[in-house]
All heavy atoms as TSV, in Angstrom:
chain	resi	resn	atom	element	x	y	z
A	1	MET	N	N	2.956	40.979	-56.463
A	1	MET	CA	C	2.823	39.549	-56.662
A	1	MET	C	C	2.795	38.795	-55.333
A	1	MET	O	O	2.017	37.885	-55.147
A	1	MET	CB	C	4.003	39.085	-57.532
A	1	MET	CG	C	3.982	37.627	-57.815
A	1	MET	SD	S	2.629	37.241	-58.910
A	1	MET	CE	C	2.986	35.583	-59.300
A	2	ILE	N	N	3.675	39.214	-54.407
A	2	ILE	CA	C	3.715	38.531	-53.111
A	2	ILE	C	C	2.427	38.767	-52.326
A	2	ILE	O	O	2.010	37.915	-51.541
A	2	ILE	CB	C	4.967	38.946	-52.300
A	2	ILE	CG1	C	5.180	38.022	-51.097
A	2	ILE	CG2	C	4.859	40.375	-51.836
A	2	ILE	CD1	C	5.631	36.655	-51.454
A	3	GLU	N	N	1.783	39.905	-52.561
A	3	GLU	CA	C	0.522	40.194	-51.869
A	3	GLU	C	C	-0.573	39.226	-52.295
A	3	GLU	O	O	-1.469	38.919	-51.522
A	3	GLU	CB	C	0.093	41.629	-52.141
A	3	GLU	CG	C	1.036	42.650	-51.561
A	3	GLU	CD	C	0.756	44.040	-52.089
A	3	GLU	OE1	O	-0.099	44.182	-52.971
A	3	GLU	OE2	O	1.408	44.974	-51.609
A	4	ILE	N	N	-0.496	38.747	-53.520
A	4	ILE	CA	C	-1.487	37.793	-54.018
A	4	ILE	C	C	-1.200	36.397	-53.471
A	4	ILE	O	O	-2.122	35.664	-53.101
A	4	ILE	CB	C	-1.479	37.785	-55.561
A	4	ILE	CG1	C	-1.926	39.149	-56.086
A	4	ILE	CG2	C	-2.362	36.673	-56.098
A	4	ILE	CD1	C	-1.718	39.331	-57.566
A	5	LEU	N	N	0.063	36.027	-53.399
A	5	LEU	CA	C	0.430	34.680	-52.967
A	5	LEU	C	C	0.504	34.516	-51.450
A	5	LEU	O	O	0.456	33.393	-50.955
A	5	LEU	CB	C	1.773	34.292	-53.579
A	5	LEU	CG	C	1.803	34.145	-55.086
A	5	LEU	CD1	C	3.208	33.837	-55.546
A	5	LEU	CD2	C	0.835	33.073	-55.549
A	6	ALA	N	N	0.624	35.596	-50.708
A	6	ALA	CA	C	0.797	35.506	-49.256
A	6	ALA	C	C	-0.334	34.757	-48.553
A	6	ALA	O	O	-0.063	33.885	-47.724
A	6	ALA	CB	C	0.991	36.894	-48.671
A	7	PRO	N	N	-1.609	35.053	-48.830
A	7	PRO	CA	C	-2.666	34.301	-48.145
A	7	PRO	C	C	-2.624	32.803	-48.442
A	7	PRO	O	O	-2.818	31.978	-47.549
A	7	PRO	CB	C	-3.961	34.921	-48.665
A	7	PRO	CG	C	-3.582	36.273	-49.133
A	7	PRO	CD	C	-2.173	36.146	-49.622
A	8	VAL	N	N	-2.325	32.464	-49.679
A	8	VAL	CA	C	-2.251	31.045	-50.047
A	8	VAL	C	C	-1.093	30.372	-49.325
A	8	VAL	O	O	-1.237	29.262	-48.804
A	8	VAL	CB	C	-2.100	30.904	-51.576
A	8	VAL	CG1	C	-1.882	29.463	-51.964
A	8	VAL	CG2	C	-3.307	31.494	-52.284
A	9	LEU	N	N	0.036	31.041	-49.252
A	9	LEU	CA	C	1.194	30.480	-48.558
A	9	LEU	C	C	0.912	30.306	-47.070
A	9	LEU	O	O	1.312	29.313	-46.470
A	9	LEU	CB	C	2.420	31.361	-48.776
A	9	LEU	CG	C	2.949	31.419	-50.202
A	9	LEU	CD1	C	4.096	32.419	-50.308
A	9	LEU	CD2	C	3.385	30.050	-50.663
A	10	ARG	N	N	0.228	31.271	-46.476
A	10	ARG	CA	C	-0.124	31.152	-45.052
A	10	ARG	C	C	-1.055	29.975	-44.817
A	10	ARG	O	O	-0.911	29.243	-43.838
A	10	ARG	CB	C	-0.784	32.443	-44.562
A	10	ARG	CG	C	0.189	33.537	-44.314
A	10	ARG	CD	C	-0.500	34.702	-43.616
A	10	ARG	NE	N	0.115	35.921	-44.062
A	10	ARG	CZ	C	-0.469	36.857	-44.786
A	10	ARG	NH1	N	-1.719	36.747	-45.127
A	10	ARG	NH2	N	0.179	37.928	-45.147
A	11	ILE	N	N	-2.015	29.786	-45.690
A	11	ILE	CA	C	-2.950	28.671	-45.543
A	11	ILE	C	C	-2.216	27.342	-45.666
A	11	ILE	O	O	-2.436	26.431	-44.871
A	11	ILE	CB	C	-4.093	28.789	-46.566
A	11	ILE	CG1	C	-4.999	29.956	-46.186
A	11	ILE	CG2	C	-4.889	27.490	-46.641
A	11	ILE	CD1	C	-5.987	30.347	-47.253
A	12	PHE	N	N	-1.317	27.224	-46.642
A	12	PHE	CA	C	-0.549	25.984	-46.787
A	12	PHE	C	C	0.375	25.749	-45.601
A	12	PHE	O	O	0.549	24.616	-45.159
A	12	PHE	CB	C	0.246	25.985	-48.089
A	12	PHE	CG	C	-0.558	25.582	-49.276
A	12	PHE	CD1	C	-0.614	26.379	-50.395
A	12	PHE	CD2	C	-1.275	24.393	-49.268
A	12	PHE	CE1	C	-1.364	26.009	-51.502
A	12	PHE	CE2	C	-2.033	24.011	-50.364
A	12	PHE	CZ	C	-2.076	24.820	-51.488
A	13	LEU	N	N	0.970	26.803	-45.068
A	13	LEU	CA	C	1.817	26.669	-43.891
A	13	LEU	C	C	1.010	26.182	-42.696
A	13	LEU	O	O	1.424	25.271	-41.978
A	13	LEU	CB	C	2.489	28.007	-43.576
A	13	LEU	CG	C	3.436	28.017	-42.400
A	13	LEU	CD1	C	4.665	27.174	-42.714
A	13	LEU	CD2	C	3.839	29.435	-42.072
A	14	LEU	N	N	-0.154	26.758	-42.489
A	14	LEU	CA	C	-1.022	26.338	-41.393
A	14	LEU	C	C	-1.523	24.916	-41.613
A	14	LEU	O	O	-1.574	24.110	-40.679
A	14	LEU	CB	C	-2.208	27.298	-41.271
A	14	LEU	CG	C	-3.084	27.133	-40.048
A	14	LEU	CD1	C	-2.273	27.262	-38.767
A	14	LEU	CD2	C	-4.192	28.164	-40.065
A	15	TRP	N	N	-1.850	24.573	-42.845
A	15	TRP	CA	C	-2.294	23.209	-43.147
A	15	TRP	C	C	-1.176	22.208	-42.859
A	15	TRP	O	O	-1.403	21.162	-42.272
A	15	TRP	CB	C	-2.724	23.105	-44.606
A	15	TRP	CG	C	-3.030	21.700	-45.006
A	15	TRP	CD1	C	-4.169	21.013	-44.749
A	15	TRP	CD2	C	-2.159	20.803	-45.704
A	15	TRP	NE1	N	-4.069	19.738	-45.267
A	15	TRP	CE2	C	-2.841	19.586	-45.845
A	15	TRP	CE3	C	-0.886	20.917	-46.219
A	15	TRP	CZ2	C	-2.279	18.491	-46.489
A	15	TRP	CZ3	C	-0.325	19.827	-46.855
A	15	TRP	CH2	C	-1.027	18.634	-46.982
A	16	GLY	N	N	0.037	22.542	-43.277
A	16	GLY	CA	C	1.171	21.660	-43.022
A	16	GLY	C	C	1.424	21.484	-41.540
A	16	GLY	O	O	1.689	20.373	-41.070
A	17	PHE	N	N	1.318	22.570	-40.787
A	17	PHE	CA	C	1.500	22.493	-39.336
A	17	PHE	C	C	0.461	21.574	-38.710
A	17	PHE	O	O	0.795	20.688	-37.927
A	17	PHE	CB	C	1.407	23.894	-38.734
A	17	PHE	CG	C	1.398	23.893	-37.236
A	17	PHE	CD1	C	2.572	23.679	-36.530
A	17	PHE	CD2	C	0.220	24.099	-36.539
A	17	PHE	CE1	C	2.561	23.675	-35.150
A	17	PHE	CE2	C	0.204	24.088	-35.166
A	17	PHE	CZ	C	1.376	23.882	-34.470
A	18	THR	N	N	-0.799	21.770	-39.053
A	18	THR	CA	C	-1.841	20.934	-38.455
A	18	THR	C	C	-1.736	19.489	-38.931
A	18	THR	O	O	-2.032	18.566	-38.179
A	18	THR	CB	C	-3.248	21.483	-38.760
A	18	THR	OG1	O	-3.415	21.594	-40.170
A	18	THR	CG2	C	-3.459	22.825	-38.108
A	19	ARG	N	N	-1.289	19.280	-40.160
A	19	ARG	CA	C	-1.124	17.913	-40.663
A	19	ARG	C	C	-0.033	17.171	-39.894
A	19	ARG	O	O	-0.227	16.033	-39.474
A	19	ARG	CB	C	-0.779	17.961	-42.158
A	19	ARG	CG	C	-0.822	16.643	-42.816
A	19	ARG	CD	C	-2.273	16.184	-42.943
A	19	ARG	NE	N	-2.243	14.754	-43.167
A	19	ARG	CZ	C	-3.072	13.907	-42.607
A	19	ARG	NH1	N	-4.017	14.332	-41.822
A	19	ARG	NH2	N	-2.982	12.637	-42.832
A	20	PHE	N	N	1.111	17.811	-39.701
A	20	PHE	CA	C	2.177	17.184	-38.928
A	20	PHE	C	C	1.764	16.971	-37.480
A	20	PHE	O	O	2.122	15.969	-36.865
A	20	PHE	CB	C	3.460	18.017	-38.986
A	20	PHE	CG	C	4.263	17.789	-40.225
A	20	PHE	CD1	C	4.456	18.805	-41.136
A	20	PHE	CD2	C	4.826	16.555	-40.479
A	20	PHE	CE1	C	5.202	18.597	-42.274
A	20	PHE	CE2	C	5.576	16.328	-41.622
A	20	PHE	CZ	C	5.757	17.356	-42.535
A	21	ALA	N	N	1.010	17.916	-36.931
A	21	ALA	CA	C	0.578	17.776	-35.538
A	21	ALA	C	C	-0.381	16.604	-35.370
A	21	ALA	O	O	-0.281	15.856	-34.398
A	21	ALA	CB	C	-0.089	19.072	-35.068
A	22	THR	N	N	-1.293	16.420	-36.319
A	22	THR	CA	C	-2.237	15.307	-36.193
A	22	THR	C	C	-1.574	13.969	-36.463
A	22	THR	O	O	-2.046	12.938	-35.984
A	22	THR	CB	C	-3.437	15.472	-37.152
A	22	THR	OG1	O	-2.954	15.600	-38.485
A	22	THR	CG2	C	-4.278	16.663	-36.780
A	23	MET	N	N	-0.476	13.960	-37.195
A	23	MET	CA	C	0.243	12.716	-37.458
A	23	MET	C	C	1.149	12.335	-36.288
A	23	MET	O	O	1.699	11.240	-36.267
A	23	MET	CB	C	1.065	12.845	-38.736
A	23	MET	CG	C	0.209	12.973	-39.975
A	23	MET	SD	S	1.171	13.351	-41.438
A	23	MET	CE	C	1.812	11.742	-41.833
A	24	GLY	N	N	1.321	13.229	-35.329
A	24	GLY	CA	C	2.099	12.925	-34.141
A	24	GLY	C	C	3.567	13.283	-34.221
A	24	GLY	O	O	4.330	12.914	-33.344
A	25	TYR	N	N	3.978	14.007	-35.251
A	25	TYR	CA	C	5.391	14.352	-35.374
A	25	TYR	C	C	5.838	15.372	-34.332
A	25	TYR	O	O	7.001	15.406	-33.963
A	25	TYR	CB	C	5.697	14.898	-36.771
A	25	TYR	CG	C	5.675	13.840	-37.827
A	25	TYR	CD1	C	4.745	13.889	-38.860
A	25	TYR	CD2	C	6.580	12.789	-37.803
A	25	TYR	CE1	C	4.724	12.912	-39.842
A	25	TYR	CE2	C	6.565	11.806	-38.776
A	25	TYR	CZ	C	5.633	11.879	-39.792
A	25	TYR	OH	O	5.614	10.916	-40.750
A	26	PHE	N	N	4.939	16.219	-33.891
A	26	PHE	CA	C	5.325	17.247	-32.920
A	26	PHE	C	C	5.183	16.769	-31.486
A	26	PHE	O	O	5.732	17.376	-30.584
A	26	PHE	CB	C	4.497	18.515	-33.122
A	26	PHE	CG	C	4.771	19.199	-34.424
A	26	PHE	CD1	C	3.775	19.918	-35.051
A	26	PHE	CD2	C	6.013	19.140	-35.020
A	26	PHE	CE1	C	4.027	20.559	-36.251
A	26	PHE	CE2	C	6.275	19.779	-36.212
A	26	PHE	CZ	C	5.273	20.495	-36.832
A	27	THR	N	N	4.432	15.723	-31.258
A	27	THR	CA	C	4.277	15.170	-29.912
A	27	THR	C	C	4.567	13.678	-29.965
A	27	THR	O	O	3.689	12.883	-30.292
A	27	THR	CB	C	2.859	15.415	-29.363
A	27	THR	OG1	O	1.910	14.960	-30.319
A	27	THR	CG2	C	2.610	16.863	-29.067
A	28	PRO	N	N	5.785	13.274	-29.671
A	28	PRO	CA	C	6.123	11.858	-29.722
A	28	PRO	C	C	5.377	11.051	-28.663
A	28	PRO	O	O	4.781	11.604	-27.747
A	28	PRO	CB	C	7.627	11.850	-29.469
A	28	PRO	CG	C	7.956	13.160	-28.899
A	28	PRO	CD	C	6.889	14.112	-29.301
A	29	GLU	N	N	5.431	9.753	-28.816
A	29	GLU	CA	C	4.713	8.855	-27.906
A	29	GLU	C	C	5.122	9.045	-26.456
A	29	GLU	O	O	4.307	8.937	-25.557
A	29	GLU	CB	C	4.949	7.399	-28.324
A	29	GLU	CG	C	4.333	7.051	-29.653
A	29	GLU	CD	C	2.819	7.043	-29.598
A	29	GLU	OE1	O	2.261	6.627	-28.568
A	29	GLU	OE2	O	2.210	7.451	-30.588
A	30	ASN	N	N	6.392	9.316	-26.209
A	30	ASN	CA	C	6.862	9.440	-24.832
A	30	ASN	C	C	6.742	10.859	-24.283
A	30	ASN	O	O	7.305	11.171	-23.246
A	30	ASN	CB	C	8.311	8.954	-24.717
A	30	ASN	CG	C	9.249	9.738	-25.615
A	30	ASN	OD1	O	8.820	10.567	-26.403
A	30	ASN	ND2	N	10.531	9.443	-25.497
A	31	ALA	N	N	6.023	11.738	-24.965
A	31	ALA	CA	C	5.825	13.105	-24.487
A	31	ALA	C	C	4.896	13.092	-23.276
A	31	ALA	O	O	4.055	12.205	-23.123
A	31	ALA	CB	C	5.223	13.969	-25.589
A	32	SER	N	N	5.051	14.114	-22.449
A	32	SER	CA	C	4.197	14.205	-21.258
A	32	SER	C	C	2.777	14.600	-21.667
A	32	SER	O	O	2.546	15.088	-22.774
A	32	SER	CB	C	4.770	15.231	-20.285
A	32	SER	OG	O	4.664	16.534	-20.835
A	33	GLU	N	N	1.857	14.390	-20.764
A	33	GLU	CA	C	0.463	14.762	-21.045
A	33	GLU	C	C	0.321	16.267	-21.268
A	33	GLU	O	O	-0.469	16.702	-22.088
A	33	GLU	CB	C	-0.443	14.303	-19.899
A	33	GLU	CG	C	-0.769	12.830	-19.934
A	33	GLU	CD	C	-1.491	12.427	-21.211
A	33	GLU	OE1	O	-2.438	13.111	-21.632
A	33	GLU	OE2	O	-1.082	11.421	-21.807
A	34	LEU	N	N	1.091	17.055	-20.532
A	34	LEU	CA	C	1.038	18.507	-20.699
A	34	LEU	C	C	1.455	18.898	-22.112
A	34	LEU	O	O	0.823	19.745	-22.745
A	34	LEU	CB	C	1.943	19.196	-19.675
A	34	LEU	CG	C	2.014	20.718	-19.781
A	34	LEU	CD1	C	0.636	21.332	-19.548
A	34	LEU	CD2	C	3.021	21.273	-18.804
A	35	ALA	N	N	2.513	18.263	-22.623
A	35	ALA	CA	C	2.959	18.563	-23.988
A	35	ALA	C	C	1.891	18.169	-25.002
A	35	ALA	O	O	1.652	18.898	-25.970
A	35	ALA	CB	C	4.264	17.829	-24.283
A	36	LYS	N	N	1.244	17.040	-24.794
A	36	LYS	CA	C	0.200	16.604	-25.725
A	36	LYS	C	C	-1.001	17.544	-25.701
A	36	LYS	O	O	-1.536	17.911	-26.750
A	36	LYS	CB	C	-0.236	15.176	-25.394
A	36	LYS	CG	C	0.826	14.150	-25.714
A	36	LYS	CD	C	0.374	12.762	-25.348
A	36	LYS	CE	C	1.462	11.743	-25.612
A	36	LYS	NZ	N	1.063	10.389	-25.265
A	37	VAL	N	N	-1.406	17.957	-24.516
A	37	VAL	CA	C	-2.542	18.881	-24.400
A	37	VAL	C	C	-2.184	20.235	-24.996
A	37	VAL	O	O	-2.989	20.849	-25.709
A	37	VAL	CB	C	-2.985	19.019	-22.927
A	37	VAL	CG1	C	-3.967	20.155	-22.746
A	37	VAL	CG2	C	-3.581	17.716	-22.433
A	38	THR	N	N	-0.967	20.700	-24.742
A	38	THR	CA	C	-0.529	21.980	-25.301
A	38	THR	C	C	-0.521	21.941	-26.823
A	38	THR	O	O	-0.986	22.873	-27.481
A	38	THR	CB	C	0.875	22.332	-24.773
A	38	THR	OG1	O	0.834	22.368	-23.353
A	38	THR	CG2	C	1.344	23.658	-25.303
A	39	MET	N	N	-0.020	20.862	-27.398
A	39	MET	CA	C	0.002	20.748	-28.858
A	39	MET	C	C	-1.415	20.690	-29.420
A	39	MET	O	O	-1.699	21.282	-30.459
A	39	MET	CB	C	0.792	19.512	-29.281
A	39	MET	CG	C	0.928	19.397	-30.779
A	39	MET	SD	S	1.499	20.873	-31.634
A	39	MET	CE	C	3.181	20.933	-31.136
A	40	ASP	N	N	-2.316	19.994	-28.736
A	40	ASP	CA	C	-3.701	19.961	-29.195
A	40	ASP	C	C	-4.319	21.353	-29.176
A	40	ASP	O	O	-5.034	21.742	-30.103
A	40	ASP	CB	C	-4.530	19.011	-28.338
A	40	ASP	CG	C	-4.243	17.560	-28.641
A	40	ASP	OD1	O	-3.676	17.275	-29.713
A	40	ASP	OD2	O	-4.596	16.698	-27.804
A	41	LEU	N	N	-4.062	22.121	-28.114
A	41	LEU	CA	C	-4.603	23.479	-28.034
A	41	LEU	C	C	-4.034	24.360	-29.144
A	41	LEU	O	O	-4.762	25.140	-29.763
A	41	LEU	CB	C	-4.297	24.089	-26.664
A	41	LEU	CG	C	-5.096	23.521	-25.500
A	41	LEU	CD1	C	-4.598	24.125	-24.186
A	41	LEU	CD2	C	-6.584	23.770	-25.670
A	42	ILE	N	N	-2.746	24.230	-29.410
A	42	ILE	CA	C	-2.137	25.017	-30.491
A	42	ILE	C	C	-2.721	24.596	-31.835
A	42	ILE	O	O	-3.052	25.434	-32.677
A	42	ILE	CB	C	-0.608	24.853	-30.480
A	42	ILE	CG1	C	-0.023	25.531	-29.244
A	42	ILE	CG2	C	0.014	25.433	-31.746
A	42	ILE	CD1	C	1.439	25.238	-29.020
A	43	MET	N	N	-2.864	23.293	-32.031
A	43	MET	CA	C	-3.361	22.786	-33.308
A	43	MET	C	C	-4.783	23.267	-33.588
A	43	MET	O	O	-5.114	23.648	-34.701
A	43	MET	CB	C	-3.320	21.263	-33.315
A	43	MET	CG	C	-3.689	20.668	-34.656
A	43	MET	SD	S	-3.774	18.892	-34.600
A	43	MET	CE	C	-5.285	18.637	-33.732
A	44	TYR	N	N	-5.631	23.251	-32.557
A	44	TYR	CA	C	-7.006	23.687	-32.766
A	44	TYR	C	C	-7.151	25.200	-32.686
A	44	TYR	O	O	-8.056	25.775	-33.294
A	44	TYR	CB	C	-7.933	23.028	-31.748
A	44	TYR	CG	C	-8.026	21.539	-31.937
A	44	TYR	CD1	C	-7.716	20.656	-30.909
A	44	TYR	CD2	C	-8.410	20.994	-33.154
A	44	TYR	CE1	C	-7.789	19.286	-31.095
A	44	TYR	CE2	C	-8.485	19.627	-33.349
A	44	TYR	CZ	C	-8.178	18.780	-32.307
A	44	TYR	OH	O	-8.252	17.432	-32.495
A	45	GLY	N	N	-6.267	25.862	-31.955
A	45	GLY	CA	C	-6.359	27.309	-31.797
A	45	GLY	C	C	-5.735	28.096	-32.927
A	45	GLY	O	O	-6.156	29.223	-33.217
A	46	ALA	N	N	-4.729	27.537	-33.586
A	46	ALA	CA	C	-4.022	28.268	-34.648
A	46	ALA	C	C	-4.952	28.690	-35.792
A	46	ALA	O	O	-4.917	29.853	-36.196
A	46	ALA	CB	C	-2.845	27.447	-35.171
A	47	PRO	N	N	-5.799	27.794	-36.320
A	47	PRO	CA	C	-6.702	28.256	-37.389
A	47	PRO	C	C	-7.686	29.327	-36.914
A	47	PRO	O	O	-7.989	30.265	-37.656
A	47	PRO	CB	C	-7.450	26.983	-37.811
A	47	PRO	CG	C	-6.596	25.862	-37.368
A	47	PRO	CD	C	-5.886	26.338	-36.148
A	48	ILE	N	N	-8.139	29.216	-35.691
A	48	ILE	CA	C	-9.080	30.213	-35.157
A	48	ILE	C	C	-8.382	31.559	-35.010
A	48	ILE	O	O	-8.927	32.598	-35.402
A	48	ILE	CB	C	-9.662	29.733	-33.822
A	48	ILE	CG1	C	-10.537	28.503	-34.056
A	48	ILE	CG2	C	-10.450	30.837	-33.131
A	48	ILE	CD1	C	-10.963	27.793	-32.795
A	49	LEU	N	N	-7.171	31.547	-34.455
A	49	LEU	CA	C	-6.426	32.798	-34.308
A	49	LEU	C	C	-6.103	33.410	-35.665
A	49	LEU	O	O	-6.178	34.627	-35.836
A	49	LEU	CB	C	-5.148	32.550	-33.520
A	49	LEU	CG	C	-5.330	32.230	-32.048
A	49	LEU	CD1	C	-3.991	31.882	-31.417
A	49	LEU	CD2	C	-5.989	33.378	-31.326
A	50	TYR	N	N	-5.751	32.579	-36.633
A	50	TYR	CA	C	-5.467	33.103	-37.971
A	50	TYR	C	C	-6.721	33.721	-38.592
A	50	TYR	O	O	-6.658	34.795	-39.186
A	50	TYR	CB	C	-4.918	32.012	-38.882
A	50	TYR	CG	C	-4.722	32.505	-40.290
A	50	TYR	CD1	C	-3.684	33.363	-40.586
A	50	TYR	CD2	C	-5.606	32.154	-41.301
A	50	TYR	CE1	C	-3.500	33.848	-41.865
A	50	TYR	CE2	C	-5.430	32.633	-42.587
A	50	TYR	CZ	C	-4.373	33.478	-42.858
A	50	TYR	OH	O	-4.230	33.965	-44.129
A	51	ALA	N	N	-7.852	33.070	-38.431
A	51	ALA	CA	C	-9.099	33.603	-38.989
A	51	ALA	C	C	-9.451	34.937	-38.340
A	51	ALA	O	O	-9.869	35.874	-39.030
A	51	ALA	CB	C	-10.225	32.597	-38.800
A	52	LEU	N	N	-9.272	35.039	-37.039
A	52	LEU	CA	C	-9.552	36.308	-36.355
A	52	LEU	C	C	-8.599	37.403	-36.825
A	52	LEU	O	O	-9.013	38.538	-37.062
A	52	LEU	CB	C	-9.448	36.123	-34.845
A	52	LEU	CG	C	-10.534	35.272	-34.192
A	52	LEU	CD1	C	-10.206	35.032	-32.731
A	52	LEU	CD2	C	-11.886	35.939	-34.335
A	53	TRP	N	N	-7.323	37.061	-36.951
A	53	TRP	CA	C	-6.351	38.033	-37.412
A	53	TRP	C	C	-6.659	38.495	-38.827
A	53	TRP	O	O	-6.618	39.696	-39.129
A	53	TRP	CB	C	-4.951	37.418	-37.338
A	53	TRP	CG	C	-3.906	38.282	-37.941
A	53	TRP	CD1	C	-3.300	39.357	-37.373
A	53	TRP	CD2	C	-3.351	38.158	-39.254
A	53	TRP	NE1	N	-2.393	39.905	-38.244
A	53	TRP	CE2	C	-2.405	39.188	-39.406
A	53	TRP	CE3	C	-3.557	37.268	-40.294
A	53	TRP	CZ2	C	-1.679	39.343	-40.570
A	53	TRP	CZ3	C	-2.828	37.428	-41.453
A	53	TRP	CH2	C	-1.898	38.461	-41.582
A	54	ALA	N	N	-6.983	37.557	-39.721
A	54	ALA	CA	C	-7.273	37.908	-41.112
A	54	ALA	C	C	-8.548	38.747	-41.211
A	54	ALA	O	O	-8.603	39.706	-41.992
A	54	ALA	CB	C	-7.406	36.647	-41.951
A	55	ALA	N	N	-9.557	38.417	-40.425
A	55	ALA	CA	C	-10.798	39.200	-40.442
A	55	ALA	C	C	-10.557	40.612	-39.931
A	55	ALA	O	O	-11.072	41.587	-40.498
A	55	ALA	CB	C	-11.859	38.506	-39.599
A	56	ARG	N	N	-9.760	40.738	-38.877
A	56	ARG	CA	C	-9.455	42.068	-38.332
A	56	ARG	C	C	-8.663	42.902	-39.342
A	56	ARG	O	O	-8.921	44.083	-39.536
A	56	ARG	CB	C	-8.662	41.910	-37.044
A	56	ARG	CG	C	-8.378	43.201	-36.355
A	56	ARG	CD	C	-7.780	42.965	-34.978
A	56	ARG	NE	N	-7.561	44.221	-34.328
A	56	ARG	CZ	C	-6.392	44.621	-33.857
A	56	ARG	NH1	N	-5.354	43.811	-33.939
A	56	ARG	NH2	N	-6.249	45.776	-33.290
A	57	ARG	N	N	-7.715	42.262	-39.995
A	57	ARG	CA	C	-6.912	42.955	-40.998
A	57	ARG	C	C	-7.782	43.418	-42.166
A	57	ARG	O	O	-7.630	44.532	-42.673
A	57	ARG	CB	C	-5.811	42.026	-41.474
A	57	ARG	CG	C	-4.872	42.651	-42.420
A	57	ARG	CD	C	-3.746	41.710	-42.715
A	57	ARG	NE	N	-2.947	42.239	-43.814
A	57	ARG	CZ	C	-2.061	41.569	-44.469
A	57	ARG	NH1	N	-1.836	40.315	-44.163
A	57	ARG	NH2	N	-1.393	42.115	-45.454
A	58	GLU	N	N	-8.679	42.564	-42.597
A	58	GLU	CA	C	-9.574	42.917	-43.702
A	58	GLU	C	C	-10.514	44.055	-43.296
A	58	GLU	O	O	-10.786	44.961	-44.093
A	58	GLU	CB	C	-10.367	41.692	-44.126
A	58	GLU	CG	C	-11.222	41.904	-45.335
A	58	GLU	CD	C	-10.445	42.184	-46.602
A	58	GLU	OE1	O	-9.287	41.752	-46.704
A	58	GLU	OE2	O	-11.000	42.857	-47.485
A	59	ALA	N	N	-10.987	44.021	-42.073
A	59	ALA	CA	C	-11.866	45.087	-41.597
A	59	ALA	C	C	-11.138	46.422	-41.555
A	59	ALA	O	O	-11.701	47.464	-41.925
A	59	ALA	CB	C	-12.416	44.738	-40.221
A	60	LYS	N	N	-9.893	46.417	-41.119
A	60	LYS	CA	C	-9.106	47.654	-41.105
A	60	LYS	C	C	-8.879	48.176	-42.521
A	60	LYS	O	O	-8.936	49.358	-42.768
A	60	LYS	CB	C	-7.752	47.407	-40.438
A	60	LYS	CG	C	-7.802	47.414	-38.943
A	60	LYS	CD	C	-6.377	47.288	-38.401
A	60	LYS	CE	C	-6.362	47.337	-36.913
A	60	LYS	NZ	N	-4.991	47.229	-36.378
A	61	ALA	N	N	-8.619	47.273	-43.455
A	61	ALA	CA	C	-8.377	47.683	-44.839
A	61	ALA	C	C	-9.632	48.275	-45.459
A	61	ALA	O	O	-9.552	49.216	-46.262
A	61	ALA	CB	C	-7.896	46.486	-45.664
A	62	ARG	N	N	-10.787	47.746	-45.116
A	62	ARG	CA	C	-12.034	48.274	-45.696
A	62	ARG	C	C	-12.413	49.625	-45.114
A	62	ARG	O	O	-13.095	50.403	-45.752
A	62	ARG	CB	C	-13.160	47.287	-45.477
A	62	ARG	CG	C	-13.013	46.069	-46.350
A	62	ARG	CD	C	-14.163	45.132	-46.203
A	62	ARG	NE	N	-13.898	43.930	-46.947
A	62	ARG	CZ	C	-14.756	43.355	-47.740
A	62	ARG	NH1	N	-15.962	43.859	-47.861
A	62	ARG	NH2	N	-14.447	42.261	-48.383
A	63	ARG	N	N	-11.979	49.899	-43.875
A	63	ARG	CA	C	-12.285	51.193	-43.258
A	63	ARG	C	C	-11.512	52.330	-43.915
A	63	ARG	O	O	-11.966	53.467	-43.908
A	63	ARG	CB	C	-11.948	51.161	-41.771
A	63	ARG	CG	C	-13.079	50.615	-40.943
A	63	ARG	CD	C	-12.796	50.802	-39.479
A	63	ARG	NE	N	-12.590	49.473	-38.931
A	63	ARG	CZ	C	-11.792	49.185	-37.941
A	63	ARG	NH1	N	-11.098	50.119	-37.368
A	63	ARG	NH2	N	-11.671	47.965	-37.507
A	64	LYS	N	N	-10.348	52.021	-44.470
A	64	LYS	CA	C	-9.512	53.075	-45.062
A	64	LYS	C	C	-9.978	53.487	-46.417
A	64	LYS	O	O	-10.698	53.099	-47.127
A	64	LYS	CB	C	-8.079	52.589	-45.167
A	64	LYS	CG	C	-7.437	52.489	-43.821
A	64	LYS	CD	C	-5.998	52.064	-43.966
A	64	LYS	CE	C	-5.342	51.999	-42.600
A	64	LYS	NZ	N	-3.953	51.653	-42.691
């Protein structure tokens, strides 16, 4: 059962993270520019890294 729900939970977790990041909760107004740039890179990079990880995992599963 958890194997079926895990991808959905990961997607919602990533969506929640990016939603809070775009609303400014993770980078307050008085944050330094480095912190703001770092959060932007994480926010835009996290979905890409997750997609690469999921594709690699699926490719390994299909090879077996």
